[in-house]
C-alpha positions as CSV (number, residue, x, y, z in Angstrom):
1,M,3.8,19.6,7.6
2,D,0.1,18.8,7.1
3,L,-1.4,15.3,7.7
4,S,-1.4,14.2,4.1
5,K,2.3,14.9,3.6
6,F,3.2,13.3,6.9
7,I,1.3,10.1,6.0
8,F,2.9,10.0,2.5
9,C,6.5,10.3,3.9
10,L,5.8,7.9,6.7
11,I,4.6,5.1,4.4
12,L,7.5,5.6,2.0
13,S,10.0,5.8,4.9
14,I,8.8,2.4,6.3
15,I,9.1,0.8,2.9
16,L,12.6,2.3,2.5
17,I,13.6,1.1,6.0
18,L,12.6,-2.4,5.3
19,T,14.5,-2.3,2.0
20,S,17.6,-0.9,3.7
21,L,17.5,-3.7,6.3
22,Y,17.6,-6.4,3.7
23,Y,20.3,-4.5,1.8
24,L,22.6,-4.1,4.9
25,I,22.1,-7.5,6.5
26,Y,22.1,-9.8,3.6
27,N,23.6,-8.1,0.6
28,Q,27.3,-7.3,1.2
29,H,28.6,-9.0,-1.9
30,D,28.8,-8.4,-5.6
31,Q,26.1,-10.9,-6.4
32,F,23.5,-8.4,-5.2
33,Y,24.2,-6.2,-8.2
34,I,24.0,-8.9,-10.8
35,L,20.9,-9.0,-13.0
36,K,19.6,-12.2,-14.5
37,S,20.8,-11.4,-18.1
38,S,22.9,-8.4,-17.6
39,K,26.4,-7.5,-16.7
40,S,27.3,-6.6,-13.1
41,I,26.2,-3.2,-11.9
42,S,28.8,-1.2,-9.9
43,S,27.7,-0.4,-6.4
44,K,29.2,3.0,-6.8
45,K,26.6,3.8,-9.5
46,Q,23.7,2.3,-7.7
47,K,23.7,2.9,-3.9
48,M,20.3,1.5,-3.4
49,P,18.8,-1.3,-5.6
50,P,15.4,-0.4,-7.1
51,I,12.0,-1.1,-5.6
52,L,10.1,-3.2,-8.2
53,I,6.4,-2.8,-8.7
54,W,5.4,-6.2,-10.0
55,N,1.9,-5.6,-11.4
56,K,-0.2,-2.7,-12.7
57,C,-3.8,-1.8,-12.2
58,I,-6.4,-1.8,-15.1
59,R,-7.7,1.6,-14.1
60,V,-5.4,4.6,-13.8
61,T,-7.3,5.8,-10.7
62,S,-6.8,2.4,-9.1
63,Q,-3.1,2.9,-8.8
64,G,-3.7,4.9,-5.7
65,I,-6.4,2.7,-4.3
66,G,-7.5,3.7,-0.8
67,Y,-7.3,6.9,1.2
68,P,-6.7,9.9,-1.2
69,D,-3.5,11.0,0.6
70,Y,-1.7,7.6,0.2
71,P,1.1,7.6,-2.3
72,V,0.3,6.5,-5.8
73,I,2.6,3.6,-6.4
74,N,3.9,3.6,-9.9
75,S,7.2,3.9,-11.7
76,T,6.8,7.6,-12.4
77,I,6.7,8.6,-8.7
78,K,9.7,10.6,-7.5
79,C,10.9,9.0,-4.3
80,P,11.8,11.6,-1.7
81,F,14.5,9.3,-0.3
82,N,17.4,7.6,-1.9
83,C,15.4,5.0,-3.8
84,T,14.0,4.3,-7.3
85,F,10.7,2.8,-8.3
86,T,10.5,0.6,-11.5
87,T,8.0,-1.7,-13.2
88,D,10.7,-3.3,-15.3
89,R,10.7,-7.0,-14.4
90,K,14.3,-7.5,-15.6
91,F,15.2,-6.2,-12.2
92,E,13.5,-9.1,-10.6
93,T,16.6,-10.6,-9.0
94,N,18.2,-7.3,-8.4
95,A,15.3,-5.5,-6.6
96,S,15.6,-5.0,-2.9
97,T,11.8,-4.9,-2.4
98,T,9.1,-6.2,-4.8
99,I,5.7,-4.6,-4.3
100,F,2.6,-6.6,-5.2
101,L,-0.7,-4.6,-5.6
102,L,-3.5,-6.9,-4.5
103,H,-6.9,-5.9,-5.9
104,T,-9.4,-7.2,-8.4
105,F,-8.3,-4.4,-10.7
106,C,-4.7,-5.3,-10.5
107,A,-4.3,-8.7,-12.1
108,I,-1.0,-10.7,-11.8
109,N,-0.4,-12.6,-15.0
110,S,2.9,-14.2,-13.9
111,W,5.0,-14.6,-10.8
112,P,8.7,-14.1,-10.0
113,Q,10.7,-17.1,-10.9
114,N,14.2,-16.2,-9.5
115,R,13.6,-15.0,-6.0
116,R,16.6,-14.6,-3.6
117,E,16.1,-15.9,-0.1
118,D,16.8,-12.4,1.3
119,Q,14.4,-10.5,-1.0
120,N,11.6,-8.5,0.6
121,Y,8.2,-9.2,-1.0
122,M,5.5,-6.6,0.1
123,M,1.8,-7.0,-0.1
124,F,0.3,-3.6,-0.8
125,T,-3.5,-3.1,-0.4
126,V,-6.0,-1.0,1.5
127,E,-8.9,-3.1,0.5
128,S,-10.8,-5.8,2.6
129,P,-10.1,-9.5,2.1
130,I,-13.2,-9.6,-0.1
131,Q,-11.4,-7.6,-2.7
132,T,-8.0,-9.2,-2.2
133,T,-9.1,-12.8,-1.7
134,L,-6.6,-15.4,-2.8
135,K,-9.2,-17.0,-5.2
136,Y,-7.9,-14.5,-7.8
137,Y,-4.4,-15.8,-7.5
138,D,-2.4,-19.1,-7.6
139,R,-2.8,-20.4,-4.1
140,K,-0.3,-23.2,-4.7
141,F,2.4,-20.6,-5.4
142,L,1.2,-17.8,-3.1
143,T,1.6,-19.5,0.2
144,N,1.3,-18.1,3.7
145,E,5.1,-17.5,3.6
146,F,5.2,-15.7,0.3
147,F,5.2,-12.1,1.7
148,N,7.9,-10.7,4.1
149,S,6.0,-7.5,4.8
150,T,2.7,-5.8,4.3
151,A,1.2,-2.3,3.7
152,T,-2.5,-2.5,4.6
153,Y,-5.1,-0.9,6.9
154,R,-4.5,-3.5,9.6
155,L,-2.7,-2.5,12.8
156,D,-0.3,-5.5,12.5
157,S,1.0,-4.4,9.1
158,S,4.6,-3.5,8.5
159,A,3.3,-0.2,7.1
160,F,0.0,0.8,8.7
161,M,-2.3,2.6,6.3
162,P,-5.6,3.4,7.9
163,Y,-8.5,5.0,6.0
164,D,-8.6,7.7,8.7
165,A,-7.4,8.2,12.2
166,L,-8.0,10.2,15.4
167,T,-5.1,12.4,16.3
168,R,-4.4,14.6,19.3
169,I,-5.2,18.3,19.1
170,T,-2.1,20.4,19.0
171,P,-1.5,24.2,18.8
172,T,-1.1,23.7,15.0
173,T,-4.3,21.8,14.5
174,P,-6.6,23.8,12.1
175,K,-9.8,25.1,13.9
176,E,-12.1,23.5,11.3
177,Y,-10.7,20.1,12.4
178,I,-11.6,20.6,16.0
179,W,-15.1,19.4,17.0
180,D,-16.4,19.7,20.6
181,Q,-18.7,16.8,21.6
182,K,-21.5,19.2,22.6
183,E,-21.3,20.9,19.3
184,V,-21.5,17.5,17.4
185,L,-24.5,16.4,19.5
186,A,-26.3,19.7,18.9
187,I,-25.9,19.4,15.2
188,V,-27.2,15.9,15.1
189,K,-30.2,16.7,17.2
190,N,-31.1,19.6,14.9
191,K,-31.2,17.3,11.8
192,T,-34.7,17.0,10.4
193,K,-34.0,15.6,6.9
194,L,-33.4,12.1,5.8
195,A,-29.9,10.8,5.4
196,F,-29.0,9.7,1.8
197,Q,-26.6,6.9,1.0
198,A,-25.3,6.2,-2.5
199,L,-23.7,2.9,-3.3
200,S,-22.0,1.9,-6.5
201,H,-21.8,-1.8,-5.7
202,C,-25.0,-3.5,-4.5
203,N,-25.3,-7.0,-3.1
204,S,-21.7,-6.8,-1.9
205,E,-20.1,-9.9,-0.5
206,S,-19.3,-8.0,2.7
207,G,-23.0,-7.9,3.6
208,R,-23.0,-4.1,4.1
209,D,-26.4,-3.9,2.3
210,L,-28.0,-5.6,5.4
211,I,-26.7,-2.9,7.6
212,S,-28.0,-0.2,5.3
213,K,-31.4,-1.9,5.3
214,N,-31.5,-1.9,9.1
215,Y,-30.7,1.8,9.2
216,K,-33.8,2.5,7.1
217,N,-35.9,1.2,9.9
């Protein structure tokens, strides 16, 4: 299995494990299968309640914001495990996990109104706090206790999604992925041309422009 498939399955498996824990610990009664305005759903027909994706992104490409190998979170994705993704908010009270995509491209026009105490609310983002700052959301409602779990690039996240990672070299590691330190230093020393940096967002709030300016000197 290559690295991209491994990362994809790992992230989805963590989400599924969190969902299963809530399902097994808190939801051993018929109420779990009752929708707000629907008839009861038989547990035989639905082994695992759906995973609800609460909001959508403006840009299609933004649905998979972050490292290219991360799973694109939308209702059309086929879950490799026993789970179902949906964007239908009528499943609000029935969903085992509700995923909130936090990004400036992913507006949240309304919030859940019928949350169960045992429901898992997951914050999903691979952007920095500058792009996910709470100034874009209702801080009175979105308190520090709003989310049960997270999927971010931080090490302390429930589902760790780094932009990249250093991995141990194994017999199955492709040769083009293996770089000897002497080889790297030799290539760098032989560089004679200028480095080029292209940015699509100048005067960023993170202050990265100052770092780029210092590199020019």
